[in-house]
N, C-alpha and C positions, 0 to 999 in steps of 0.2 A: 604276668598277670595285668599291669595295666594296661599295655597295647591288646590285651580282649577284650577288657574297659571300655577303651574309648571306640573299640572295633563297637562291640554292640553298640554305645550310646548312640553312635553315627549310625548304626543300622533302623535305631527306632527312631532318630529325629527324621532319618531320612521316609522312612514310612508314615509319621504324623503331618509333614507339610505337606499344606492343601498343593494340589497340581496346579499347574497354569492352566488357564480356560479352554485354550484350545487342546491340549494334552487332555483335560477332562473330559472336553467332548469327541473324541479320539476313542477314549476308554468304554465312554458311554453307547458309542455306536456297535464297539465290538461287542458289547455285552448281547447286544440285542439282534446283531449280525444273521446269527443261528435262527432268530426265527423271523427277519425281514421280509421271507416269502411267506409268510399265513397272509397277510393282506393281500400280496397279489393270488392265490389261491382263492379267496374273499372275489374279486375281482372277478378273475376269470369265471369263477360260478353266477355272478350279476351277465355277465356279457354271455356266459354261453345259456341260461332260462333264455336272453333275449333273443337270443339267432334263435333259439328250437327249443320247444316248452319238452322235449323227448330230454333234456342235458340234466336233469335232474330227477331222472328218472331212477330208478333201480336195477335197471338192465345195463342203462348205459354206464352208470356210475361200479358198479362191479364188474361188465366190461374193462373199463380204462382200467381200474384195480387187477384185475388182472392180466390185461396187457405191458401193465408196470415191474410185472412180478419179476422178471428176467434182468430186466435192465437196470432193476434197482439190486439183486445182489452183483452184479458188475461194479454197480457204483459204489456199493458197500464195502468190495474189494478194493476198490482206486482208492476208495478214501481214506479207510484204512493205512494203505502202501503210501497216498500224498501225505499223512499227517507223518510218518515217519521220515519224510524227508530225500522218498523215490518214486518214480511212477513205475506203471508196468503197462506196453501197451500190447504186448502179445496177450492179455485177456479177449482180444477180440476173436484172435483164433483158437484160443480154445475151447470155447463157450461151441462150436462147432469140431475140431479135430478129437475132443477128448466123448462124445456121444460116438463117433464113427469107430473111434479103434473099439470101444465098449460091443457095439455091436459087431464089429469085424471079429472080437473074438468071442463073443459067447453064441451069437446064430449063426447055423451051419451054412445057411445060404449066400451069405456075406463072407466068409471064413471055408473058401472054396478050396485055398491054398493048403489047408489039411483033411481034404479028400472028404466035405463034408460031415466032419464027426466034431461033435458039440467036444470045443477045446476046455471052456468052461461051463457049468450049469448056468441056466436063463438067471435064476435069482441074485448072481455078481455081477446084472450089469452095471445095477448103479454104484456098488464100492468100483469096481475097474474103473467105472467112468471117472470118481471122486480122486482114486490111485494114479490116473493120468495125470489130471489137474494138480495133484501136487507133488508129479516127478517133473513136470513143465514149471512149477514155481522155484522147487529146487537147483535145477538147472542154472533156471537166472539167478538163483542167489550165487551158487557157487560162483558164476560168469562175472559176476558184480564184485560179491563179498571176498571170498579170494583169489580170483585173478585181475580183481582192482580195474573193472574195462568199464566203459562209459559205461549207462545203465537204460542211457535212453537206447542209445544205438545197438547194444545187448537186443532190448525187447522190439525195439523194432525190426531188427533180424530175426528174430525171433516168430511176429507178426508173419511177416512174409514166408519162412520157412515151412512155420507149422499149416499155414494157409495152404503150401507146395505138397503140404503130406497131406492133409486132408481132401485135396480134389486126387492125388493121384490114387490113396486106398479107397476113395467111393467112386474111383473110376469116372469121375467126374459127375455123376448122376445121382438124383433124389434116392435117398433110400426108405423105405415104406414100410418096409417088415423091420417093428422098433419091440422091444421088449415090453412085455405087458406091467414091468414095476416102474416104468417111461410114464407108458399113458395112464397109467392110475396115478402117478404125483403132476400130473399135468392136467388131467382132466374132472378129477374127484371136488365133490362139494362137501365141505365139511362144516354143519351149521348152516347151514344154507353162503357158505362163502365158497369160492374154489379154496382147496387145500394146499395150492400156491401162495395165495395172498394169506393165510394163517402161518405157513411155512415162511414167508419173510417177515414178517411180524413179529416172530418167535426169534429170529437170527438178527433183527434190527437191534431187538433188547437185550439179546446176549451182549451183542458188539458193541453195544451202549454203555450198558453193564458196566463191562472189561474194561475199558477205556476211562470208565470212572472209577471205579474202585479197584480192579486188581494190581497188582504193580509192576505189570508187565505192560495192561495196558497203559498205565497213565506214564511206562520208561517213554512210549510212542512218540509223545508229546516232548519229554527231556531231546531224543534222538533226534529229531523233527528240527527241533528250536538250534540246538547245535550238536551235534554228536560228539565230538571232542571233550566238552563238557560233561558229554551224559558217560562217556565212558570215563573221565576221571572221578568221576565218583561212583563208580562201580557198579555200572550198566554195563551187562554183556551185550554190548550196541550189535554185533555182526549175527550173533545166536538170536537176538530179539528180531532183528531185518529180515535175516531169511525166516523164521516162524509166519510172520507176517506175509511174506510172498509166498511161501507153501499155502498159505491157509485160503489167498487170495484166487490161487490157482484151482485150489478146490470148489471154492466159491462158486468163480466161473466155468468147470466143468458142469454143476449143478444147475446153474441158471441153463447150462445145454439142454438139461435132462431137462428140465419144467418146461424148456420152449419145445423142444422134440417130443415129448409128452400132448403137448397143449396140441400142434400142427399137427402127429401122427408121423411126422416122418423130418429127414435129414436134409435139407439141401445141400448142395455141393460149396455153395458160397454161404451157408450160415454161419450170421455172424460179420459179414462184412460190413464195414463202413459204422458197424457198432461205436469204434473208440470216441469218435464225434462225440454223439448220444450222453456218454459217459461221461467224458469231461465235462462237458457241457453241463451235465444236469451236476457231477461235483462241485464247479467252480462257482456255479450261481448260488449253491447251497450253502458256500462259506467257508469250503473247504480250501486254504493257500496250497498253491504250487509250490511254493517255497520250503515248505516243512512246519509242522509246529504246531497248527492252528487247524480246528475245524473241528465240528459236530457230528458224528451219523443221522441226527435228527435233520440238521439242515442241511443234506447230502440226500436224505428221504425227501423231501419238499423242494430240491431242487430234479428231482426224481418227477414227480406229480407234480410240476409245473411247466417240464416238457410235455409230459404228457396229455395233459389237461390245454395245450395247447394248439395239439396237434388233430385233437379230438374238437376242441372250439371251430379250426376251420378246415375239419371234416364237415361239422355241422350244415356249417356257413358254407358250403359248399368250395371251397378252395384249393386248386388243386396240390397233390399231394407234392409236387413238384418243388413246390417252395418250400419244403420242411430244410432242408440242410441248410439252407440260405440263411433259415431263420435260425438254426440252430449256431450257425457261427457267429449272425450277428447277439443273440442272446450271449454268449461267451465274450463276445469284445464289452459290452456293454455293463459285464457282471466283471470285468478284470478293471474296465476303468473304475466303476461303484467301490470296489476293491481298495485301491488305491489311495484313494480320499479314504475312505473310511477308515483305514487304518493309520494313518495321520503319519503316513510314508511321506518324506520332500520328496521335489520334484528334482531330477539329475539337472 
């Protein structure tokens, strides 16, 4: 009993001890880190209006929101995976492969291997697409958690393999005949806004609520911070991470549904190069690559920042060839700011 009393007293004393000025400053920076892009968004709005009065029109802003939906779902998936201390590069290929497999199984024009017979009814296109995404996430989880393979190498190999499968199944051609359920979700308007925008808002709200209030959601931060300590505390680390990887695959597949419906076709290289934008948006949104830190609100502001930068550059007449350079520059700057804002010591 005396040892317990002493430990409790020491803990209370530590909590009540004033932090050093440098440490307090680091903590304060972390507190507002997730909202740090709000001023940036405001500045981009001012610059956009100066560049072109059309920037603040409803058509332009709704267009930016529509173009952000698919990327935002990939960022939502990657943010949750990064918070748990893992990463998934194969999301880039899942956004293309899942719709291709769904169309291949549902529409006889693309499932010629089945003699032109509908293998599955058309209404199953979206569920099949989500199932493919879940299967990809489940396989990644098995390789990483059960076989204990390096997650970066596994998902990098998955990115390449799935991209090759997508090209092989689509025979390297764009698929223009897509299910009606895809086009409905990608092009419909709900209350004057694209349905995809409302769907993304709801998914981010659900994800944020889960991370804030649900036990398994809060467990992601514990796992990302210290997986062994989380395991000791009774958290089923492998089960939680596996669930997050499966959820991430489903979100990437659903992003493929929205993208396909929006543009009315599936290109053979759909999603190619997107992983760079995903990491750029996630990192500048305050999600740590080391796990255990970040919010979905911050990740969403990262997406909006990237999209507004591209939109302003387009209105200013800057060639789109500079976009990739800019995304890389944003990642590096964000990492520098993150290192100093977190109070980490230099090596």
